N, C-alpha and C positions, 0 to 999 in steps of 0.2 A: 536209384538209391545206392549210396556208397556202402561198402562192406564195413567201414568203421562208423560206429554210431556213438556219439558223445552223450554222456550224462554229467552235468555239472552239479556238484553237491555243495550246498551251503556256501555260495561265493561271497565270503566276507571281505576279500582283498581284491584290489583292482587287477592283480595278476591273472585272476581267473578269466577276465574279459580279454586280456592281451593275447591269450592262446587263440582267440577267435578274431584277432585283428586282420587275419588273412583267411582266404578259403584254401582248402587242400584237396588235391585229387584223391578220389576214393573215400572221402569223408562226407557222410550224409549232411545235407544242409539243415536238417531238423535236429535240434539239440534239446534234450529234456533237462530241465532245471528243477532240482529238488531242494527246497529251502523253506524256512519259516517265513511267514509274511512279515515284512519289515523294511527298514531303510536299506539294509545291505542288499536285499533282493532287488529293490527298486533301483539302486545305483547300478547294479550289474546289468539289468535290462536296459537302462538308459545308455550305458556304454556300448552295448551291442547294437542298439538302435542307431547310435551315433556312427558306428562303423558302416552300417547299412546305408546311411543317408549321406555319407561324406561325398564330396565332389570327385575326388580322385580315387580310382580303384575301389568303389564301394563293394562291400560284402553283401551276401544274400542269405544270411542265416535266418532260420525260422525257429522261434523258441516255443516250446511246449512247457509251460510253467506249472509245477505241482507244489503249491504252497500249503503247508499244513504243519502242525507241531510234530507229527510223527514222520517227517519227510525222509529220514534215513531208513527207517523200517520199510516205508513204501518203495524207496529206491531199490533195496535189495530184493524185495518181493516181486516188483513189477519188471525190473530189468529191461527197459526198452532199448538199452544200448549195450555196448561191449567194452567201453572205455569210460572210466570215471575221472573227471577233472576236479582236483582239489586245490583250493587256495582260499584260506580264511583263517579262522581261529586255530592257533597252533597246538594247543594242549590236546584237544580231542582228535587231531589229525591221524595219529597212529592207530587209534581205534577204528576210524573210518577205513584206513588202509587195510587193516586186518579183516574187517567185515566185507570189504569189497573183494578181497582175495578169496575169502570163504564162499562168497557168492559166485565165484568163477569169473570175475571181472578184471580187466587190465586197469592200470592206474597211471595217470600222469599227474604228479603232485608237486606243488610249489614247496620250496623250503620254508621252514624246517620241518622235517618229519617227526622229530622228537625234540623236546626242550628239557627233559629230565633224564638223568642217568638211569633211573629205575626202569625206563621204557626201552633201554637198549636191547634187552633180551626179547622183548615183544617185536622190535624191529627185525632182529635176526630170525625169529620164528616166521614172520611174514615173508621175508625174502626167501627163506627155505621153502615155504609152502607154495609161493608163486612159482619157484623153479620147478617143483614137483609137478605142478599143474600145467606147466608150459605157458604161464602168464607173464606179461611184461609189466613190471612196476618200475617207474623211472622218475628220477629226481630232476626238477627243472633247474639245471645249472647253466644259467645264461652266460656267465663269465668265460666259459670255455670257448664261446663264439665271438668274443671281443678281439678285434684284430691285433691290438697291442699285446694281449696275452698270448695269442697264437705265435706272433713273431718273437716274443720274449722266450718262449719255449724253444723255438728253433735255434736261437742264438746261444742259449744255455748249453745245447748239445753240439755245438761246434767248438772243438777243443782249441782250434787256432785263434778263435775270438775270445772264448770264455776261459780257456785253460781247464784245469781239473777242478772238480767239485771239492769244496772244503766243508769241514764240519762246523766251523765257527765255535763260539763259546756262548755261555749264558749272557755275558756282558756285551759281546759283539756277535750276534747271531749271523749265520750264513744267509738266512732269509728274514727279511723284515717287511711287513705289510701294514698299511694303514688305510682304513676306509672311513670316510666321513659322510654321513647322510643328514638330511634336514627334514624336519617334521612337516613343514609347510612347503608344498611344491605343486607343480602343475603336471598333470598326466593326460596324454592324448589331447592337449590343448585346453584342458579344463582344470581349474583349481581343485586340488584333492581335499576332500572332506574325510577325515579319519574318524571312525566310530569310537565312542568312549571306551569300549572294551579293549581297544588297541593299547591303551595305557595301563592295562592290568598285566604286569609281568608274569603273574602266575598263569595267565592264559596265553599271552603273546610270547613270553620268554624275554630274556635280556639280550643286549646287542650281540654278544658272541653266539648265543644259541639261535639267533634269528639271522640277520644279514651277515654275521660272521661266518656262517656256513659256507658262503661263497669263497671266502679267503682260504679257509681250511681245506676246501675241496681242491683249490688250485695247487697246493703245495706238492702232493704226489703227482698230480697231473703234469706239473712243470718239471719236477726233478726225476721222477721215475715213470715215464710214460708207459702205459699198457702193462704195468706191473702191479700185482696185488700186494697190499700192505696188511700185515697181520697185526692188528692193534694190540693184541695180547703180548706179543713178543717184540714188536718193532716201534712202538710208540710209548713215550713217557711224558706225561703232563707235569711240568715243574712248578708252575705258579699261575695263579689267577687273581685278578683284581676287578673291582667294580666301583662306580661312582655315578651320581645322578646328574641329569640335566634338570634345572629348576624351571618350572612353567607357572606363570601367573594365571589368575582366573581369566584375565582379559585375553591372553594368548590361548588359553585352553578353549575359550569361546571361539576364537578365530579359526582354530584348526578343527574343532569338533562340532561347533554350533551349540554346545551345551552352555547354559548360563551359570552352572555351578559344578563343582567336583562331585561325582556320584558317590554314594555311600560306600561302595566296594573299594574306593580309593582312599577312604578316610584315614587309614593307618599310614598312608604315604604323604599326607599333607602336613607341612610344618610352616608356621608363620604365614599361612595363607598362600603357600607355594607348594606345588606338586613336585615331590622328589621322584622323578621318573628315572629309575635305574636301568638306563639303556646303554651305558658306556662300560666297556670291558677291555682288559688287557690280558693276554695269555702268553706264556712261554712254554715250549715243549720241544721234544726231539722226535724225529722220525728217521729211523735207520741211523741214529746218532747225529743227524744234522740238526743243529739248533735253529729254532724258528721262534720269532716273536711277532705278535700282532696287536694292534690297537684298533678297536671298533668304537667309533665315536658318533654321537648324535648331537646336533644343535637344533635350535628352533627354526631359524630362517636364514637362507643364504643371502649374501650381499647381492645387490643388483648385478646381473650379468654373470653370476657364478652359479654353482650348483653342487651336487654330490661330487666327491673327489676320491681318487684311488691313487695310492703310492705303493710301489713294490720294488724292492731291490733284492737281487740274488747275487751273491758274491762268489766269484771263482778265483783261481790262482793267478789269472792273467788280467781279468777285468770284472767290473760290476755291470750287470744288465738291469737297467732301471726303467720303471714307468713313473712318470711325473704328471701331475694334473693340478696345476696351481695357476696363479695369475700370469706367470711367464708363459704358460702354455695356453692361455685363453680359456682355462678350465676345461680343456679337453685332454684326454690321455695322450701322451707322447712317449716315444721309446728312445732310450739313450744307451750307448755303450761307453763306459768310463774306464779307460785303462788304469791299472793299479800303479804303474810306474811310468815316469816320463820317458824312459828309455824304450818302453814297449809301444809307444804311441804309433809309430810308423808300421810296425808289424801287425798291430791290432787293426789299424786302418786297412791295410792290404788284405788281411784275412776277412774283415767285414765286407770289403768291396767284393771279394770273390763270393762270399755267402749271399750277398744281395743279388748278384747276377744269377745265382742258382735259384733263389727264391722268386725272382722275377718271372720264371717260367709259370709259376702258379699265381703270383701277384704282380702283374706288369705295372710298371710305373714307380716302384720303390726307388728311393735315392738316399744319399747320405749328405749331411751337412755338418761342418765343424761347429761345435757349440761350447765355448770356453775350453775346458780340458776334457771334453766329451765329444762323441760323435752321435748326432741325432739321425735316426732312421726316419726319413720323410715318407709319409704314408698318404696316398691319394684319398681324396674325400669319398670316392665310390666304395671304399672298404669300411667306411665309418657309418654303419647303418643305424647305430643307436641301440640303447638298452631295450626299448619296447619292441623293436624288430627282431631282437634275439629270441624272443619267445616263439616266433614262427620257426626259426631255425631249429630250436630245441624240439619243437613239435614234429617237424619233418624228420629229424633224426629218430625220434620215438616211433614214428610211423614205419620207418624202414625196419626197425626191430620187431614191430608188430607183425610185419609180413613174414619174418623168419625169426621167431623167438630165440632160436639157438644161436643167432648171430650176436646177441647181446653179450659183450665181452665179460668174461668171468671175473676180471678185476673190479668191475663196477660194484659188485656186491661187497667184496672185501673192503674196498676203499670207502664205500658208504658207511660201513660200520666203523671204520677208523675215523672218519670225519666226525660222526656224531659222538664217538667216544671223546674226542678232543673238545668239542664244543660244550658237552654236558659236564665233563670232568673239570674243565676250566672254570665254569660257573660254580661248581661244587667247591672248588678250592677258594674262589673269591668270597664265598660265604663263611669260610672258617675264621675264627676270631683273630688268628695271627696273620691273616692275608695282608700283604703289603701293598 
């Protein structure tokens, strides 16, 4: 029996299953699942069964399911494990985290931990309490394990390639990121069925407070590695905007299986279309560096395409960009764009030297000219995909679990800064004068 014993609580999102897409050393194969009896629980169990029955590297999980209306109370009382896995409805998540910590349990939780600014003090209290008790509570930030983000961070901190960091302006920020997701997609080879509650922004949150969490997390991780950001002194949220994606009844049926819009969404239906407020834009500064983000949702991607990510960080010598569009075959690619024609040769030589150094860790990296930019060619073996990143996050969490004191101090401060930005940005978007 492994010393780490998992308890999955109310797995309403497919990310809960992705934590178990692989087996881990020292993790018991029996997992206790506490949830109300319903479609969410059934879908979760089916995904784990699929992992166990797949032809290539099948898992061997054993599920002990505790299905009852009082599932949470039973979980805290019975405590058959020492780690709680959370991925589902977002609004109650911080309450579950607080209760898990009070019960002496470690937590590995999917984003977002909070979707309302009123809950930021609760988050801080939970982090402080976990620290006092020697517990590890960890946010599943998969984007830190994406190879293009890792290499972008490396290049940003090479002065010969990037130059000096700049502050930018509101109109021309030093950091711009755009993330586009689609409601209809395939996960683990199976078309994703989204529950109707997913479309309740009071429960799920808007785009910025949900998937936007990843982008906001990346900014200090990229610009100020291993440094704590004090959101009270070093972060200012300047602007927030919001707008809906319109969903017809037919499309709502395709994604959820429901034949009609549920009553709890009645106030969001106009002219027989659901106004799903999942799109946000936010502008803010962190240590005086201007940042802008657009978090976008559409219904369905064009054939051969999918979710996209664009990120540009501007330095005094060059821009380091991640592009993921048709020209890149809808997979993220990394580019270095010199600011001036006269600097191209110097930037190329510096980039060449940096790639040689990085090849000690990532053999096979290369450079190719691409219009007025240099593309970093990344071997396919480093492109493991979003779903596989959950296992990497879990392994990192398990190392901290062995030695809780090894969890970096900056993680707590930067988690608070991250959720300050996401919730404050949505607050500003709801103001009457929001642009």
